[in-house]
Z-matrix of the N, CA and C atoms (Angstrom, degrees):
N
C 1 1.457
C 2 1.474 1 111.87
N 3 1.333 2 117.32 1 138.42
C 4 1.444 3 122.71 2 179.57
C 5 1.496 4 111.10 3 -69.72
N 6 1.365 5 116.17 4 149.04
C 7 1.405 6 122.63 5 -178.88
C 8 1.505 7 113.99 6 -54.77
N 9 1.389 8 115.23 7 -40.97
C 10 1.516 9 119.00 8 179.68
C 11 1.524 10 107.28 9 -64.14
N 12 1.381 11 121.91 10 -36.03
C 13 1.380 12 119.39 11 179.03
C 14 1.552 13 112.47 12 -69.77
N 15 1.274 14 118.80 13 -35.63
C 16 1.461 15 124.27 14 174.69
C 17 1.497 16 109.64 15 -58.27
N 18 1.294 17 115.09 16 -50.95
C 19 1.484 18 120.70 17 -179.95
C 20 1.527 19 110.48 18 -59.78
N 21 1.303 20 116.81 19 -39.34
C 22 1.481 21 122.80 20 -179.89
C 23 1.571 22 108.55 21 -62.85
N 24 1.359 23 117.29 22 -49.70
C 25 1.466 24 119.38 23 178.80
C 26 1.520 25 112.63 24 -68.28
N 27 1.298 26 118.35 25 -28.48
C 28 1.466 27 118.52 26 176.41
C 29 1.544 28 110.44 27 -69.89
N 30 1.289 29 116.52 28 -39.84
C 31 1.467 30 119.15 29 174.76
C 32 1.575 31 113.04 30 -65.12
N 33 1.341 32 116.48 31 -34.12
C 34 1.419 33 119.31 32 176.16
C 35 1.545 34 113.43 33 -67.49
N 36 1.390 35 111.95 34 -31.63
C 37 1.498 36 116.67 35 -178.83
C 38 1.545 37 107.20 36 -71.74
N 39 1.361 38 116.43 37 -40.30
C 40 1.430 39 119.50 38 -179.81
C 41 1.527 40 110.99 39 -63.37
N 42 1.377 41 117.19 40 -43.92
C 43 1.478 42 116.99 41 178.72
C 44 1.513 43 110.56 42 -65.64
N 45 1.362 44 118.44 43 -35.98
C 46 1.463 45 122.02 44 173.84
C 47 1.514 46 112.73 45 -51.08
N 48 1.348 47 112.95 46 -52.23
C 49 1.468 48 118.93 47 -173.27
C 50 1.578 49 107.11 48 -69.01
N 51 1.284 50 118.02 49 -43.82
C 52 1.546 51 118.06 50 -178.15
C 53 1.527 52 107.54 51 -67.40
N 54 1.288 53 118.82 52 -52.63
C 55 1.494 54 119.16 53 -169.46
C 56 1.587 55 116.19 54 -82.40
N 57 1.292 56 114.16 55 -31.52
C 58 1.548 57 116.13 56 -176.58
C 59 1.544 58 111.65 57 -99.14
N 60 1.316 59 121.02 58 -28.68
C 61 1.458 60 124.11 59 -170.05
C 62 1.493 61 112.70 60 -109.33
N 63 1.310 62 117.62 61 -60.08
C 64 1.509 63 119.39 62 179.05
C 65 1.500 64 112.18 63 -61.12
N 66 1.348 65 119.70 64 -41.75
C 67 1.450 66 121.71 65 179.90
C 68 1.552 67 112.90 66 -66.18
N 69 1.357 68 118.09 67 -15.86
C 70 1.446 69 121.22 68 178.36
C 71 1.484 70 108.46 69 -99.06
N 72 1.345 71 116.52 70 10.32
C 73 1.493 72 114.02 71 170.54
C 74 1.594 73 118.77 72 96.93
N 75 1.372 74 112.65 73 1.85
C 76 1.476 75 115.34 74 178.77
C 77 1.533 76 107.69 75 -89.02
N 78 1.342 77 116.10 76 115.67
C 79 1.442 78 122.60 77 178.39
C 80 1.508 79 115.14 78 -120.98
N 81 1.327 80 119.79 79 13.82
C 82 1.446 81 124.38 80 175.11
C 83 1.516 82 107.08 81 -61.28
N 84 1.361 83 118.50 82 116.48
C 85 1.415 84 123.25 83 -175.78
C 86 1.539 85 111.27 84 -66.58
N 87 1.292 86 121.21 85 -43.55
C 88 1.554 87 118.04 86 177.42
C 89 1.424 88 111.23 87 -59.08
N 90 1.343 89 120.12 88 -39.99
C 91 1.449 90 125.25 89 179.53
C 92 1.545 91 112.28 90 -61.11
N 93 1.295 92 110.85 91 -49.86
C 94 1.475 93 120.01 92 -177.71
C 95 1.517 94 110.30 93 -63.08
N 96 1.312 95 117.53 94 -41.97
C 97 1.512 96 119.69 95 173.82
C 98 1.550 97 110.32 96 -62.43
N 99 1.215 98 119.26 97 -39.54
C 100 1.452 99 119.49 98 -176.04
C 101 1.586 100 109.58 99 -71.79
N 102 1.347 101 118.07 100 -38.78
C 103 1.375 102 121.70 101 178.42
C 104 1.608 103 112.24 102 -66.96
N 105 1.281 104 113.89 103 -30.36
C 106 1.477 105 118.36 104 174.32
C 107 1.480 106 111.74 105 -74.93
N 108 1.268 107 120.60 106 -27.74
C 109 1.443 108 126.76 107 -169.73
C 110 1.607 109 111.74 108 -89.71
N 111 1.324 110 116.51 109 -44.18
C 112 1.480 111 120.52 110 -173.84
C 113 1.550 112 111.17 111 -69.59
N 114 1.258 113 120.89 112 124.65
C 115 1.458 114 127.24 113 -179.04
C 116 1.602 115 111.46 114 -79.13
N 117 1.354 116 113.16 115 80.97
C 118 1.469 117 117.07 116 -174.00
C 119 1.498 118 115.16 117 -51.86
N 120 1.403 119 113.85 118 -32.84
C 121 1.535 120 116.60 119 -177.97
C 122 1.521 121 109.51 120 -62.76
N 123 1.289 122 119.45 121 -18.86
C 124 1.519 123 116.67 122 179.92
C 125 1.539 124 112.49 123 -76.84
N 126 1.380 125 115.44 124 -7.52
C 127 1.449 126 116.86 125 -168.91
C 128 1.484 127 109.52 126 -112.97
N 129 1.341 128 120.82 127 6.96
C 130 1.451 129 125.71 128 174.19
C 131 1.550 130 110.68 129 -114.10
N 132 1.303 131 118.54 130 163.33
C 133 1.503 132 120.58 131 178.81
C 134 1.507 133 107.56 132 -61.74
N 135 1.340 134 116.75 133 149.16
C 136 1.493 135 123.70 134 -171.92
C 137 1.588 136 111.92 135 -54.03
N 138 1.322 137 112.30 136 -36.38
C 139 1.480 138 117.01 137 -176.25
C 140 1.549 139 114.30 138 -73.71
N 141 1.400 140 113.22 139 -10.22
C 142 1.463 141 122.25 140 -179.55
C 143 1.516 142 111.62 141 -105.80
N 144 1.269 143 122.49 142 1.59
C 145 1.431 144 124.55 143 -169.80
C 146 1.544 145 114.16 144 -59.96
N 147 1.324 146 115.32 145 -33.61
C 148 1.481 147 123.12 146 -178.79
C 149 1.549 148 110.44 147 -73.34
N 150 1.413 149 114.97 148 -18.60
C 151 1.439 150 120.30 149 -179.72
C 152 1.568 151 110.25 150 -99.98
N 153 1.387 152 118.53 151 3.00
C 154 1.422 153 118.19 152 -170.51
C 155 1.445 154 115.50 153 -61.98
N 156 1.320 155 120.06 154 -25.16
C 157 1.515 156 120.43 155 -176.16
C 158 1.508 157 111.19 156 -103.67
N 159 1.336 158 119.81 157 14.47
C 160 1.437 159 120.75 158 176.93
C 161 1.531 160 111.84 159 -71.07
N 162 1.320 161 118.30 160 161.66
C 163 1.411 162 122.63 161 -168.28
C 164 1.607 163 106.93 162 -89.52
N 165 1.338 164 112.65 163 70.89
C 166 1.476 165 117.36 164 178.98
C 167 1.492 166 110.91 165 173.96
N 168 1.385 167 118.71 166 167.12
C 169 1.409 168 123.83 167 -179.53
C 170 1.558 169 110.30 168 -72.96
N 171 1.312 170 113.60 169 158.81
C 172 1.517 171 122.37 170 173.30
C 173 1.508 172 111.92 171 -129.13
N 174 1.364 173 115.10 172 151.04
C 175 1.461 174 117.39 173 174.45
C 176 1.477 175 112.99 174 -73.38
N 177 1.464 176 113.04 175 140.43
C 178 1.504 177 114.89 176 176.68
C 179 1.535 178 109.63 177 -125.42
N 180 1.321 179 120.96 178 11.88
C 181 1.459 180 122.82 179 -179.55
C 182 1.558 181 110.14 180 102.98
N 183 1.387 182 111.74 181 164.97
C 184 1.544 183 117.72 182 176.18
C 185 1.562 184 109.95 183 58.27
N 186 1.350 185 116.84 184 25.10
C 187 1.527 186 117.02 185 -175.63
C 188 1.457 187 116.42 186 67.14
N 189 1.302 188 119.12 187 13.50
C 190 1.451 189 123.04 188 179.64
C 191 1.524 190 110.53 189 -103.29
N 192 1.369 191 111.65 190 167.92
C 193 1.454 192 118.34 191 178.30
C 194 1.520 193 112.56 192 -136.70
N 195 1.346 194 113.68 193 156.18
C 196 1.523 195 118.18 194 165.15
C 197 1.482 196 104.20 195 -86.73
N 198 1.365 197 116.18 196 135.23
C 199 1.500 198 121.19 197 -170.50
C 200 1.461 199 104.29 198 -75.25
N 201 1.343 200 114.62 199 158.78
C 202 1.445 201 128.67 200 172.93
C 203 1.578 202 108.95 201 -54.26
N 204 1.310 203 118.82 202 134.42
C 205 1.481 204 118.99 203 -177.01
C 206 1.526 205 113.57 204 -53.63
N 207 1.301 206 118.36 205 -37.59
C 208 1.474 207 117.25 206 -175.55
C 209 1.539 208 106.08 207 -70.69
N 210 1.305 209 125.72 208 -38.21
C 211 1.387 210 126.66 209 177.65
C 212 1.501 211 110.35 210 -61.94
N 213 1.316 212 122.52 211 -39.53
C 214 1.434 213 125.16 212 179.40
C 215 1.526 214 105.27 213 -66.22
N 216 1.290 215 121.10 214 -42.55
C 217 1.481 216 122.47 215 -178.36
C 218 1.524 217 109.90 216 -67.96
N 219 1.341 218 116.79 217 -42.72
C 220 1.397 219 123.03 218 -175.47
C 221 1.523 220 113.09 219 -63.44
N 222 1.399 221 114.61 220 -46.01
C 223 1.431 222 118.51 221 179.78
C 224 1.517 223 113.16 222 -68.73
N 225 1.341 224 114.47 223 -37.17
C 226 1.478 225 120.01 224 177.54
C 227 1.517 226 107.71 225 -63.45
N 228 1.281 227 118.61 226 -48.06
C 229 1.492 228 119.97 227 -177.57
C 230 1.519 229 110.47 228 -61.27
N 231 1.324 230 120.62 229 -32.81
C 232 1.491 231 122.92 230 178.97
C 233 1.532 232 110.74 231 -64.10
N 234 1.291 233 118.93 232 -21.21
C 235 1.425 234 125.76 233 -179.59
C 236 1.552 235 110.52 234 -72.35
N 237 1.340 236 116.72 235 -26.12
C 238 1.379 237 121.17 236 -172.53
C 239 1.573 238 118.92 237 56.78
N 240 1.339 239 115.55 238 40.40
C 241 1.368 240 119.37 239 -179.72
C 242 1.513 241 114.67 240 -62.73
N 243 1.338 242 119.29 241 146.19
C 244 1.434 243 123.36 242 173.50
C 245 1.551 244 116.10 243 -122.63
N 246 1.369 245 114.18 244 -16.18
C 247 1.418 246 115.65 245 176.63
C 248 1.604 247 118.80 246 134.91
N 249 1.273 248 115.17 247 -18.83
C 250 1.470 249 114.41 248 -179.22
C 251 1.493 250 116.06 249 -112.79
N 252 1.342 251 119.33 250 18.10
C 253 1.417 252 125.99 251 -168.27
C 254 1.569 253 112.41 252 -84.92
N 255 1.261 254 115.02 253 152.96
C 256 1.422 255 122.82 254 163.05
C 257 1.510 256 109.52 255 -100.50
N 258 1.277 257 120.29 256 120.93
C 259 1.443 258 126.62 257 -172.44
C 260 1.470 259 115.77 258 -116.46
N 261 1.247 260 118.40 259 139.21
C 262 1.492 261 125.36 260 173.82
C 263 1.592 262 107.73 261 -112.61
N 264 1.354 263 110.68 262 123.89
C 265 1.455 264 115.63 263 174.01
C 266 1.550 265 107.89 264 -112.95
N 267 1.293 266 114.39 265 138.40
C 268 1.414 267 122.88 266 177.61
C 269 1.564 268 111.19 267 -108.62
N 270 1.299 269 117.36 268 112.78
C 271 1.457 270 118.52 269 -176.59
C 272 1.553 271 109.85 270 103.99
N 273 1.277 272 116.71 271 73.85
C 274 1.478 273 118.27 272 -174.89
C 275 1.619 274 112.15 273 -65.83
N 276 1.359 275 109.52 274 -40.74
C 277 1.483 276 115.60 275 -173.04
C 278 1.518 277 112.41 276 55.89
N 279 1.388 278 114.96 277 -125.55
C 280 1.475 279 117.73 278 176.54
C 281 1.434 280 116.51 279 -82.24
N 282 1.329 281 116.63 280 -7.02
C 283 1.513 282 119.63 281 176.49
C 284 1.546 283 113.44 282 100.30
N 285 1.395 284 121.90 283 -3.92
C 286 1.396 285 123.23 284 -177.19
C 287 1.522 286 113.39 285 -63.33
N 288 1.321 287 120.94 286 -45.49
C 289 1.472 288 123.36 287 178.78
C 290 1.463 289 108.58 288 -61.27
N 291 1.371 290 116.33 289 -41.59
C 292 1.472 291 118.88 290 -179.21
C 293 1.518 292 109.94 291 -61.39
N 294 1.318 293 118.11 292 -39.96
C 295 1.402 294 120.90 293 -178.85
C 296 1.520 295 113.04 294 -64.37
N 297 1.321 296 112.57 295 -39.52
C 298 1.504 297 116.28 296 175.85
C 299 1.476 298 112.18 297 -62.31
N 300 1.381 299 114.03 298 -47.89
C 301 1.483 300 119.46 299 175.60
C 302 1.552 301 113.39 300 -55.88
N 303 1.353 302 116.14 301 -45.03
C 304 1.382 303 121.37 302 -179.80
C 305 1.488 304 116.99 303 -66.41
N 306 1.378 305 112.96 304 -17.73
C 307 1.543 306 118.57 305 179.44
C 308 1.487 307 108.73 306 -79.53
N 309 1.363 308 118.50 307 -11.60
C 310 1.423 309 122.07 308 178.23
C 311 1.465 310 113.14 309 -117.62
N 312 1.285 311 120.11 310 -49.37
C 313 1.431 312 123.20 311 -176.53
C 314 1.544 313 117.04 312 -81.01
N 315 1.329 314 115.47 313 163.95
C 316 1.457 315 119.94 314 -175.15
C 317 1.595 316 108.46 315 -73.95
N 318 1.313 317 117.31 316 -42.92
C 319 1.383 318 121.66 317 -171.11
C 320 1.541 319 111.52 318 -146.19
N 321 1.326 320 119.41 319 136.84
C 322 1.467 321 122.79 320 -177.23
C 323 1.502 322 107.83 321 -132.15
N 324 1.317 323 113.82 322 130.93
C 325 1.492 324 125.06 323 170.58
C 326 1.465 325 106.48 324 -111.49
N 327 1.255 326 119.53 325 123.60
C 328 1.480 327 123.19 326 -177.37
C 329 1.564 328 105.06 327 -123.44
N 330 1.346 329 110.82 328 137.49
C 331 1.491 330 115.93 329 -178.39
C 332 1.569 331 111.23 330 -119.47
N 333 1.292 332 119.75 331 132.35
C 334 1.455 333 126.25 332 -178.81
C 335 1.466 334 108.75 333 -130.98
N 336 1.414 335 115.31 334 131.91
C 337 1.441 336 120.18 335 -178.94
C 338 1.516 337 112.77 336 -84.74
N 339 1.403 338 119.63 337 -20.95
C 340 1.399 339 123.26 338 176.98
C 341 1.500 340 111.76 339 -88.83
N 342 1.310 341 120.37 340 104.93
C 343 1.401 342 126.48 341 -170.95
C 344 1.617 343 113.03 342 -52.27
N 345 1.315 344 117.51 343 -46.58
C 346 1.410 345 120.48 344 -176.33
C 347 1.534 346 111.79 345 -65.71
N 348 1.396 347 116.42 346 -44.12
C 349 1.389 348 118.22 347 173.56
C 350 1.524 349 113.29 348 -64.14
N 351 1.209 350 121.52 349 -38.05
C 352 1.414 351 125.45 350 177.06
C 353 1.452 352 114.63 351 -61.21
N 354 1.354 353 115.75 352 -50.43
C 355 1.504 354 120.33 353 173.73
C 356 1.471 355 113.09 354 -58.72
N 357 1.309 356 119.04 355 -43.46
C 358 1.407 357 120.34 356 -179.11
C 359 1.522 358 112.41 357 -64.32
N 360 1.300 359 116.76 358 -42.03
C 361 1.357 360 122.44 359 179.37
C 362 1.518 361 115.52 360 -65.33
N 363 1.275 362 115.98 361 -36.46
C 364 1.486 363 124.45 362 173.71
C 365 1.470 364 109.41 363 -60.13
N 366 1.301 365 117.24 364 -50.64
C 367 1.482 366 124.20 365 -179.67
C 368 1.598 367 110.36 366 -62.23
N 369 1.284 368 116.01 367 -40.49
C 370 1.440 369 121.40 368 -179.43
C 371 1.496 370 110.76 369 -68.39
N 372 1.260 371 117.38 370 -42.91
C 373 1.501 372 119.88 371 -179.97
C 374 1.438 373 108.74 372 -63.83
N 375 1.362 374 117.89 373 -47.10
C 376 1.472 375 120.58 374 -178.98
C 377 1.550 376 113.03 375 -60.96
N 378 1.280 377 118.13 376 -37.64
C 379 1.453 378 127.51 377 178.66
C 380 1.528 379 107.39 378 -62.11
N 381 1.268 380 119.24 379 -42.90
C 382 1.435 381 127.11 380 -175.78
C 383 1.528 382 112.12 381 -82.49
N 384 1.261 383 117.66 382 -2.67
C 385 1.449 384 120.66 383 175.90
C 386 1.542 385 117.87 384 88.43
N 387 1.320 386 115.30 385 15.76
C 388 1.463 387 117.09 386 179.19
C 389 1.577 388 110.73 387 -88.73
N 390 1.345 389 112.86 388 77.60
C 391 1.443 390 120.42 389 -171.84
C 392 1.559 391 115.98 390 -75.20
N 393 1.342 392 113.52 391 -9.86
C 394 1.481 393 118.58 392 179.63
C 395 1.472 394 114.49 393 -98.14
N 396 1.306 395 117.70 394 18.85
C 397 1.474 396 123.12 395 177.40
C 398 1.567 397 109.84 396 -117.84
N 399 1.305 398 113.83 397 134.01
C 400 1.494 399 116.29 398 175.51
C 401 1.486 400 106.26 399 -127.38
N 402 1.375 401 118.10 400 124.60
C 403 1.406 402 126.16 401 -174.84
C 404 1.588 403 105.91 402 -95.99
N 405 1.303 404 114.75 403 131.75
C 406 1.499 405 120.11 404 175.48
C 407 1.524 406 110.21 405 -121.38
N 408 1.295 407 116.32 406 135.67
C 409 1.462 408 124.78 407 -179.57
C 410 1.604 409 106.36 408 -91.42
N 411 1.351 410 114.69 409 109.43
C 412 1.459 411 114.10 410 -170.15
C 413 1.566 412 106.18 411 -170.36
N 414 1.306 413 113.53 412 174.92
C 415 1.503 414 121.24 413 173.69
C 416 1.534 415 106.08 414 -77.79
N 417 1.260 416 118.30 415 105.52
C 418 1.458 417 122.93 416 -176.55
C 419 1.522 418 112.45 417 -67.21
N 420 1.323 419 118.16 418 -26.71
C 421 1.436 420 119.04 419 -174.66
C 422 1.540 421 112.70 420 -67.49
N 423 1.340 422 117.11 421 -17.05
C 424 1.471 423 118.52 422 177.80
C 425 1.542 424 109.40 423 -95.74
N 426 1.366 425 119.35 424 -2.56
C 427 1.397 426 123.02 425 179.89
C 428 1.497 427 113.84 426 80.07
N 429 1.360 428 115.36 427 -156.56
C 430 1.423 429 120.68 428 -176.20
C 431 1.535 430 106.91 429 -145.08
N 432 1.341 431 116.89 430 70.27
C 433 1.489 432 121.39 431 -168.95
C 434 1.434 433 115.63 432 -59.97
N 435 1.369 434 121.42 433 -34.97
C 436 1.488 435 118.78 434 -177.67
C 437 1.480 436 115.64 435 -61.88
N 438 1.308 437 119.62 436 -15.40
C 439 1.461 438 124.30 437 -175.69
C 440 1.531 439 108.63 438 -105.36
N 441 1.318 440 118.60 439 -11.79
C 442 1.434 441 120.30 440 -175.11
C 443 1.532 442 111.41 441 -79.03
N 444 1.412 443 113.81 442 -176.11
C 445 1.470 444 126.87 443 -4.81
C 446 1.544 445 112.19 444 -72.88
N 447 1.341 446 115.00 445 165.40
C 448 1.441 447 122.01 446 -178.81
C 449 1.438 448 117.96 447 -113.14
N 450 1.323 449 120.45 448 139.23
C 451 1.370 450 122.41 449 177.02
C 452 1.501 451 117.10 450 -68.67
N 453 1.314 452 112.90 451 -21.76
C 454 1.501 453 120.70 452 -177.48
C 455 1.491 454 106.52 453 -154.50
N 456 1.319 455 120.40 454 142.41
C 457 1.464 456 129.31 455 175.05
C 458 1.537 457 107.92 456 -129.64
N 459 1.230 458 119.23 457 127.38
C 460 1.426 459 126.11 458 172.85
C 461 1.621 460 111.69 459 -122.60
N 462 1.315 461 109.66 460 122.80
C 463 1.456 462 114.78 461 -178.17
C 464 1.529 463 108.80 462 -108.09
N 465 1.339 464 114.48 463 117.54
C 466 1.520 465 119.81 464 -171.79
C 467 1.452 466 105.64 465 -105.44
N 468 1.294 467 117.54 466 44.55
C 469 1.512 468 124.53 467 170.61
C 470 1.510 469 108.18 468 -161.46
N 471 1.382 470 112.22 469 153.79
C 472 1.513 471 118.79 470 -170.53
C 473 1.484 472 112.33 471 -81.19
N 474 1.278 473 120.57 472 130.09
C 475 1.404 474 125.84 473 178.86
C 476 1.571 475 109.80 474 -111.17
N 477 1.289 476 117.08 475 144.97
C 478 1.483 477 119.22 476 176.38
C 479 1.515 478 114.66 477 -67.93
N 480 1.322 479 116.87 478 -23.53
C 481 1.448 480 128.55 479 171.75
C 482 1.481 481 109.99 480 -158.71
N 483 1.369 482 117.90 481 163.13
C 484 1.463 483 119.72 482 179.65
C 485 1.504 484 109.71 483 -63.63
N 486 1.390 485 118.16 484 120.24
C 487 1.435 486 119.72 485 177.34
C 488 1.458 487 115.38 486 -60.76
N 489 1.305 488 122.75 487 122.95
C 490 1.441 489 127.89 488 -171.52
C 491 1.570 490 108.11 489 -59.34
N 492 1.321 491 117.20 490 -46.02
C 493 1.527 492 115.09 491 179.86
C 494 1.501 493 117.26 492 -55.40
N 495 1.352 494 115.25 493 -31.60
C 496 1.476 495 116.51 494 175.23
C 497 1.427 496 111.86 495 -71.30
N 498 1.323 497 124.61 496 -35.35
C 499 1.419 498 125.57 497 170.73
C 500 1.500 499 114.16 498 -54.74
N 501 1.355 500 112.00 499 -47.08
C 502 1.380 501 116.42 500 -175.32
C 503 1.556 502 113.38 501 -72.03
N 504 1.371 503 117.87 502 -16.26
C 505 1.429 504 121.66 503 179.18
C 506 1.622 505 110.50 504 -96.41
N 507 1.300 506 114.55 505 3.84
C 508 1.489 507 118.79 506 175.03
C 509 1.557 508 110.53 507 -86.46
N 510 1.300 509 110.78 508 129.40
C 511 1.530 510 119.18 509 -173.44
C 512 1.551 511 105.01 510 -71.18
N 513 1.338 512 115.17 511 161.65
C 514 1.490 513 120.80 512 173.40
C 515 1.545 514 108.42 513 -59.39
N 516 1.313 515 118.88 514 130.35
C 517 1.477 516 122.89 515 -178.56
C 518 1.488 517 111.89 516 82.16
N 519 1.343 518 117.84 517 -3.68
C 520 1.501 519 119.01 518 -177.70
C 521 1.546 520 113.74 519 -77.68
N 522 1.253 521 116.54 520 167.83
C 523 1.495 522 120.35 521 -178.80
C 524 1.618 523 108.03 522 -129.76
N 525 1.293 524 109.75 523 146.33
C 526 1.487 525 119.74 524 176.61
C 527 1.557 526 106.70 525 -127.80
N 528 1.312 527 113.20 526 144.06
C 529 1.508 528 124.50 527 176.06
C 530 1.524 529 103.64 528 -123.71
N 531 1.380 530 117.10 529 127.91
C 532 1.504 531 119.40 530 -177.85
C 533 1.481 532 106.63 531 -156.05
N 534 1.316 533 115.44 532 133.03
C 535 1.544 534 122.88 533 169.21
C 536 1.465 535 110.61 534 -76.60
N 537 1.296 536 120.09 535 125.89
C 538 1.439 537 127.75 536 -178.09
C 539 1.501 538 111.34 537 -130.98
N 540 1.337 539 112.58 538 135.57
C 541 1.454 540 115.40 539 176.14
C 542 1.549 541 111.73 540 152.38
N 543 1.321 542 116.79 541 -160.00
C 544 1.471 543 121.96 542 173.93
C 545 1.495 544 109.80 543 -72.69
N 546 1.311 545 111.56 544 156.79
C 547 1.583 546 115.74 545 -176.33
C 548 1.527 547 109.96 546 -63.70
N 549 1.321 548 120.07 547 -21.93
C 550 1.482 549 123.26 548 -179.75
C 551 1.574 550 112.54 549 -77.91
N 552 1.317 551 114.50 550 -30.13
C 553 1.489 552 120.73 551 -175.87
C 554 1.523 553 109.01 552 -161.17
N 555 1.417 554 113.32 553 143.57
C 556 1.432 555 117.13 554 179.26
C 557 1.494 556 106.75 555 -136.89
N 558 1.395 557 113.23 556 171.76
C 559 1.459 558 121.02 557 165.20
C 560 1.488 559 111.25 558 -116.02
N 561 1.325 560 116.88 559 142.54
C 562 1.491 561 117.45 560 179.72
C 563 1.494 562 106.09 561 -90.66
N 564 1.410 563 109.77 562 119.07
C 565 1.449 564 121.20 563 178.89
C 566 1.511 565 111.75 564 -97.27
N 567 1.406 566 117.77 565 137.62
C 568 1.387 567 122.79 566 173.15
C 569 1.501 568 106.06 567 -108.18
N 570 1.331 569 116.89 568 129.10
C 571 1.415 570 122.80 569 -174.96
C 572 1.596 571 109.37 570 -126.16
N 573 1.341 572 115.49 571 130.31
C 574 1.459 573 119.20 572 177.29
C 575 1.493 574 107.54 573 -121.96
N 576 1.363 575 114.51 574 135.64
C 577 1.456 576 119.94 575 175.53
C 578 1.513 577 111.40 576 -91.14
N 579 1.240 578 116.70 577 123.37
C 580 1.475 579 122.52 578 -176.59
C 581 1.548 580 111.87 579 -140.13
N 582 1.339 581 116.68 580 113.88
C 583 1.487 582 122.22 581 178.34
C 584 1.518 583 108.76 582 57.44
N 585 1.314 584 120.27 583 37.99
C 586 1.427 585 125.03 584 179.72
C 587 1.490 586 119.47 585 83.50
N 588 1.403 587 112.77 586 -6.93
C 589 1.456 588 119.35 587 179.60
C 590 1.580 589 109.28 588 -100.19
N 591 1.360 590 110.81 589 163.97
C 592 1.435 591 116.32 590 178.11
C 593 1.473 592 111.21 591 -117.82
N 594 1.310 593 116.52 592 116.02
C 595 1.527 594 119.33 593 -177.65
C 596 1.556 595 105.53 594 -98.31
N 597 1.322 596 114.00 595 123.97
C 598 1.457 597 120.02 596 -174.42
C 599 1.541 598 108.69 597 -109.90
N 600 1.375 599 115.88 598 136.81
C 601 1.469 600 122.56 599 172.30
C 602 1.506 601 107.04 600 -126.55
N 603 1.289 602 114.21 601 133.89
C 604 1.533 603 120.81 602 176.94
C 605 1.479 604 108.30 603 -84.72
N 606 1.383 605 113.56 604 144.13
C 607 1.400 606 121.07 605 -176.88
C 608 1.510 607 111.27 606 -127.18
N 609 1.271 608 119.02 607 -145.10
C 610 1.474 609 124.44 608 -177.07
C 611 1.489 610 112.82 609 -73.52
N 612 1.350 611 111.30 610 153.75
C 613 1.502 612 119.40 611 170.25
C 614 1.489 613 111.92 612 -78.26
N 615 1.277 614 115.71 613 148.04
C 616 1.476 615 121.67 614 -174.08
C 617 1.569 616 109.76 615 -156.14
N 618 1.310 617 115.43 616 175.59
C 619 1.511 618 121.46 617 172.35
C 620 1.482 619 106.87 618 -144.08
N 621 1.409 620 113.07 619 107.83
C 622 1.446 621 120.13 620 173.61
C 623 1.450 622 112.57 621 -109.77
N 624 1.327 623 117.27 622 163.17
C 625 1.447 624 123.88 623 176.07
C 626 1.551 625 103.51 624 -64.10
N 627 1.381 626 116.76 625 155.71
C 628 1.504 627 116.76 626 -173.42
C 629 1.527 628 109.33 627 -79.17
N 630 1.368 629 109.97 628 150.88
C 631 1.459 630 121.77 629 171.07
C 632 1.401 631 108.22 630 -75.95
N 633 1.385 632 119.44 631 119.04
C 634 1.467 633 121.83 632 178.62
C 635 1.521 634 109.78 633 -95.20
N 636 1.327 635 118.26 634 148.11
C 637 1.403 636 122.20 635 178.18
C 638 1.480 637 118.94 636 134.28
N 639 1.285 638 117.13 637 -175.15
C 640 1.508 639 121.50 638 -177.38
C 641 1.515 640 113.00 639 -58.62
N 642 1.343 641 121.92 640 -39.77
C 643 1.379 642 125.10 641 -179.09
C 644 1.562 643 114.16 642 -106.30
N 645 1.367 644 111.69 643 16.97
C 646 1.478 645 115.81 644 179.46
C 647 1.502 646 108.91 645 -126.92
N 648 1.306 647 120.29 646 -137.52
C 649 1.378 648 123.44 647 175.98
C 650 1.517 649 110.46 648 -93.80
N 651 1.291 650 116.79 649 136.94
C 652 1.456 651 120.84 650 178.62
C 653 1.507 652 114.27 651 -73.33
N 654 1.347 653 116.89 652 142.83
C 655 1.457 654 117.22 653 173.39
C 656 1.533 655 109.48 654 -62.00
N 657 1.363 656 116.60 655 137.00
C 658 1.524 657 122.16 656 -179.55
C 659 1.517 658 107.37 657 -85.96
C-alpha cells in the first residue's frame, strides 16, 4: 500500500473514533487505542475498502457482515478488558472484532462455523501480526471448553437465548456480552459471573446475523 493511502486510512480511523465512538459516549482508553490501531480496511473486500470506516456494517460474504464500528467498540467496552485476559469470541467473521480484542487482551480464541470465512480470517490475522489469536472452525454456540474458562466472552451473532455452555465456560468474575432476541432485533446483554450467579444488564438494541448451531438458530 502506498504511504499516501496509509495516511488516508489513518485519517479515516481517527474520524471514525471521534465521530462515531467518542461522540456516543465510549471513553474506555484501551478500546479507543485498539480502534485507532486496527486497520479496518484490511478486513473488508477490496472493492469496499474506501467504505470501511463508514457508520454501518458491510458484507463480507457467506451472508455475514463486519459489524458497525460503534457496535464493535461498544461490545468490547462492556467487557472491561485491562490487558491480561483470556477471551473467547463467537463468530469470527472476517476477524476484525478478534483483532480489536487481541489488541487489548493477552489471548483470544475465536470460533467460526463457516469454514471458508474462518480459514480466511486466520490467514488475515496472522498476516497482520495478531499472533495472540487462534481461530477454530466449530459450532460456536457450544463454546470452546478445552481452552476455558474465559475471563471474557463476546458473541458476535444473535442468539434466541443465552447459550448455557457459554455461561458454564465463563470464569468467576468474568463478563460476557451477547445479543439476544428475535432474528429481526435483539438486545445486547452484559452478563457477569459472581459467586456462581449470573448478573445480567440490558444494553442497546441491535441487529446481528443469527448464531447458528445447537444452542443458536438451526440452519434452514
